[in-house]
C-alpha positions as CSV (number, residue, x, y, z in Angstrom):
1,X,0.2,0.2,0.0
2,X,1.1,3.7,-0.9
3,X,1.1,5.7,1.9
4,X,0.2,9.1,1.4
5,X,2.4,11.1,3.7
6,X,5.3,10.9,6.3
7,X,3.2,11.0,9.1
8,X,1.3,8.5,7.6
9,X,3.9,5.9,7.4
10,X,5.3,6.9,10.9
11,X,1.5,5.7,12.3
12,X,2.0,2.5,10.4
13,X,4.6,1.3,12.2
14,X,2.8,0.0,14.9
15,X,1.1,-3.2,14.1
16,X,2.0,-6.3,13.9
17,X,4.6,-5.5,11.3
18,X,6.3,-3.8,13.8
19,X,7.5,-7.4,15.3
20,X,7.8,-8.3,19.4
21,X,11.2,-6.8,19.6
22,X,10.2,-3.6,19.0
23,X,7.3,-3.4,20.2
24,X,8.8,-2.5,23.6
25,X,10.5,0.6,22.0
26,X,7.1,1.8,20.7
27,X,5.6,0.7,24.2
28,X,8.5,3.2,26.2
29,X,7.4,6.1,24.2
30,X,4.0,7.5,24.7
31,X,1.1,6.3,24.1
32,X,0.1,5.2,20.2
33,X,-0.7,6.5,18.3
34,X,1.1,10.0,19.9
35,X,4.7,7.8,19.8
36,X,5.0,8.0,16.0
37,X,4.0,11.6,16.0
38,X,6.5,12.5,18.7
39,X,9.3,10.8,16.7
40,X,7.9,12.9,13.6
41,X,7.9,16.2,15.8
42,X,11.9,15.6,17.1
43,X,12.8,14.5,13.7
44,X,11.0,17.9,11.8
45,X,12.7,20.1,14.4
46,X,16.0,18.8,13.8
47,X,15.5,19.3,10.1
48,X,14.0,22.9,10.7
49,X,17.8,23.6,11.8
50,X,19.1,23.1,8.6
51,X,16.9,26.0,6.9
52,X,17.7,29.3,7.3
53,X,16.9,30.8,10.3
54,X,16.9,34.4,9.2
55,X,16.9,36.5,5.8
56,X,17.8,39.9,5.0
57,X,17.5,42.2,1.3
58,X,20.1,44.4,0.3
59,X,20.3,47.2,-2.2
60,X,23.4,49.3,-3.6
61,X,24.0,51.6,-6.5
62,X,25.8,50.6,-9.8
63,X,27.1,51.2,-12.8
64,X,26.8,49.0,-15.4
65,X,27.0,49.2,-19.2
66,X,24.1,47.6,-19.4
67,X,22.2,51.4,-19.1
68,X,23.4,52.2,-22.8
69,X,22.6,48.7,-24.2
70,X,19.0,48.5,-23.0
71,X,18.8,52.2,-24.2
72,X,19.7,51.1,-27.7
73,X,17.4,48.4,-27.6
74,X,14.8,50.5,-27.1
75,X,15.3,52.9,-29.9
76,X,16.3,50.1,-32.2
77,X,12.5,48.7,-31.3
78,X,11.4,52.2,-32.3
79,X,12.7,52.8,-35.1
80,X,11.5,49.0,-36.6
81,X,8.4,50.1,-35.6
82,X,8.2,53.4,-37.7
83,X,9.8,51.9,-40.8
84,X,7.2,49.6,-40.3
85,X,4.2,52.6,-40.0
86,X,5.5,53.7,-42.7
87,X,5.5,50.8,-44.9
88,X,2.0,50.1,-44.4
89,X,1.0,53.3,-45.5
90,X,2.7,54.1,-48.3
91,X,2.6,50.5,-49.6
92,X,-1.2,49.4,-48.4
93,X,-2.7,52.7,-47.3
94,X,-2.9,51.8,-44.1
95,X,-2.3,54.1,-41.2
96,X,-1.3,52.3,-37.9
97,X,0.7,55.4,-36.4
98,X,-2.5,55.4,-33.9
99,X,-0.7,52.2,-32.6
100,X,2.6,54.2,-32.0
101,X,1.4,55.7,-28.2
102,X,0.7,51.7,-27.1
103,X,4.0,50.5,-28.9
104,X,6.4,52.9,-27.4
105,X,5.1,52.2,-23.7
106,X,5.1,48.5,-24.2
107,X,8.5,48.4,-25.0
108,X,9.8,51.3,-22.8
109,X,8.2,48.6,-20.1
110,X,10.2,45.8,-21.5
111,X,13.7,47.1,-22.2
112,X,13.7,50.3,-19.3
113,X,11.2,49.5,-16.8
114,X,12.1,45.6,-16.4
115,X,14.5,44.3,-14.0
116,X,16.8,42.0,-15.0
117,X,19.2,39.4,-13.4
118,X,22.8,40.0,-13.5
119,X,25.7,39.0,-12.3
120,X,27.2,42.0,-10.8
121,X,30.9,42.1,-10.7
122,X,32.4,43.7,-7.2
123,X,33.9,46.6,-8.8
124,X,30.6,48.0,-10.3
125,X,29.1,48.4,-7.1
126,X,29.7,52.3,-6.8
127,X,28.3,53.0,-3.2
128,X,27.8,51.5,0.4
129,X,25.1,48.6,0.3
130,X,22.2,48.7,2.5
131,X,19.5,46.9,4.1
132,X,16.0,47.4,3.2
133,X,14.4,44.0,4.6
134,X,14.9,42.0,7.5
135,X,13.3,38.5,8.2
136,X,13.0,36.3,11.1
137,X,12.0,33.0,9.1
138,X,10.7,31.4,12.2
139,X,8.0,33.7,12.9
140,X,7.4,35.8,9.8
141,X,3.7,35.6,8.6
142,X,2.3,36.4,5.4
143,X,1.4,40.5,5.9
144,X,5.1,40.8,7.1
145,X,6.4,39.7,3.6
146,X,3.5,41.1,1.3
147,X,5.4,44.4,0.6
148,X,9.0,45.7,0.9
149,X,9.1,49.1,1.9
150,X,12.4,50.7,3.0
151,X,13.9,54.1,3.1
152,X,17.8,54.4,2.6
153,X,21.0,56.2,2.0
154,X,23.8,55.4,0.4
155,X,27.5,56.9,-0.2
156,X,29.3,57.3,-3.3
157,X,32.6,55.5,-3.1
158,X,34.3,56.1,-6.1
159,X,35.5,59.4,-8.2
160,X,34.0,60.7,-11.3
161,X,31.6,57.7,-12.1
162,X,27.8,57.2,-13.8
163,X,25.2,56.1,-11.3
164,X,23.2,54.0,-13.9
165,X,20.8,52.0,-11.1
166,X,20.7,49.6,-8.2
167,X,21.2,46.6,-7.4
168,X,19.8,43.9,-4.9
169,X,20.6,40.9,-3.6
170,X,20.1,38.7,-0.4
171,X,21.4,36.3,2.7
172,X,20.3,34.1,4.8
173,X,21.9,33.0,8.0
174,X,21.6,29.4,9.7
175,X,21.1,30.4,13.6
176,X,18.7,27.8,14.6
177,X,15.9,28.5,17.1
178,X,16.1,30.1,20.6
179,X,15.6,26.5,21.8
180,X,17.8,24.6,19.7
181,X,20.3,27.1,18.6
182,X,23.2,26.0,15.9
183,X,26.4,25.5,17.4
184,X,27.9,27.4,14.7
185,X,26.4,30.2,12.6
186,X,26.0,29.8,8.8
187,X,25.8,32.8,6.0
188,X,25.0,32.1,2.5
189,X,25.0,35.4,0.4
190,X,24.3,36.3,-2.5
191,X,25.9,39.5,-3.2
192,X,28.3,40.5,-6.1
193,X,31.6,38.6,-5.7
194,X,34.8,37.2,-8.0
195,X,34.9,33.8,-6.0
196,X,31.6,32.8,-4.7
197,X,29.1,33.9,-7.2
198,X,25.8,32.0,-7.0
199,X,22.7,31.2,-9.8
200,X,21.0,33.4,-7.6
201,X,22.8,36.8,-9.5
202,X,21.5,39.6,-8.4
203,X,18.0,42.3,-9.9
204,X,18.9,45.2,-11.7
205,X,17.2,48.2,-11.8
206,X,18.2,50.4,-14.4
207,X,18.3,54.2,-14.5
208,X,17.4,56.0,-17.9
209,X,19.1,58.4,-17.7
210,X,22.2,57.7,-15.6
211,X,23.6,60.1,-13.4
212,X,27.0,61.6,-13.2
213,X,28.1,61.0,-9.2
214,X,31.2,61.2,-7.5
215,X,32.9,60.4,-4.1
216,X,31.0,62.0,-0.7
217,X,27.5,62.1,-2.8
218,X,24.9,60.7,-0.8
219,X,22.2,59.0,-2.6
220,X,18.9,58.7,-0.7
221,X,16.4,56.2,-1.9
222,X,12.5,55.3,-1.4
223,X,12.0,51.9,-2.6
224,X,8.2,50.0,-2.3
225,X,7.7,46.5,-3.7
226,X,4.3,44.6,-4.0
227,X,2.8,42.7,-5.8
228,X,1.1,43.1,-9.3
229,X,-2.5,43.8,-9.1
230,X,-2.8,42.3,-12.7
231,X,-0.9,39.2,-12.0
232,X,-0.1,37.8,-7.8
233,X,3.1,36.1,-9.4
234,X,4.8,39.7,-10.2
235,X,6.1,42.0,-8.8
236,X,5.9,45.9,-8.9
237,X,8.3,48.4,-7.3
238,X,8.1,52.1,-6.9
239,X,11.7,53.6,-6.4
240,X,12.5,57.2,-5.9
241,X,16.0,58.8,-5.6
242,X,17.8,61.8,-4.2
243,X,21.3,62.9,-5.1
244,X,23.1,65.1,-2.8
245,X,26.2,66.1,-3.8
246,X,29.4,66.4,-1.8
247,X,29.4,70.3,-2.3
248,X,25.8,70.6,-1.1
249,X,23.9,71.0,-3.6
250,X,20.6,69.0,-3.9
251,X,19.7,67.3,-7.2
252,X,16.0,66.9,-8.0
253,X,14.3,64.0,-6.9
254,X,13.4,61.4,-9.8
255,X,10.9,58.7,-9.5
256,X,10.8,55.1,-11.6
257,X,8.4,52.0,-11.7
258,X,10.1,48.6,-12.4
259,X,8.3,45.7,-12.5
260,X,9.9,42.3,-11.8
261,X,8.7,39.7,-14.0
């Protein structure tokens, strides 16, 4: 007979199939059917110690040639569209120009507003990284993770560079629980790295156009991420950014909408 669950398998280990000698062990445990459930619970507690107990989300300003590539891709797509509009009008007498605006919005969303998976080189990080969310995996509720909201600051560390966007990554810690702490805490990070890169890579949010920044400039960021109203499997990000130069000059606030798809 195929059992449907681990719990079912444990509950089955108390009949004649156990044998006379093993029955003594079962009788030493709490009364059936609590015995297999007791074993199951202790087994589950040990397994849980192998899962992350805490997690953090990070963001940092970056520089990247992708910002130019994506802008060129967008402009190339629009040029192709305009050629198509002209050809259909000249050759067939059909004017498709009424669709230019929605097509442009669609292409802008795809090329300029959709976040990208990327393996960043550490040298592409041009400012200090900031934690935007901390999660206790043992106590977190659905409401705790429905949205990620953070206001953070980052200082530019490189002289005369471009602020092309922001990179995001996460790390997790294995600390166990208060009643069963890990003997040694272990960290798994997906931060940009030369020697320890992972398949998770980083999420990149590109700014169009990029900004010139210099060492000592402060970047103040407002970040909000929540589920898409159209598809709960997708995420939307509202990102606002204000740059205060080392001279004290404050550049105008700018806001961007991004899509994680």
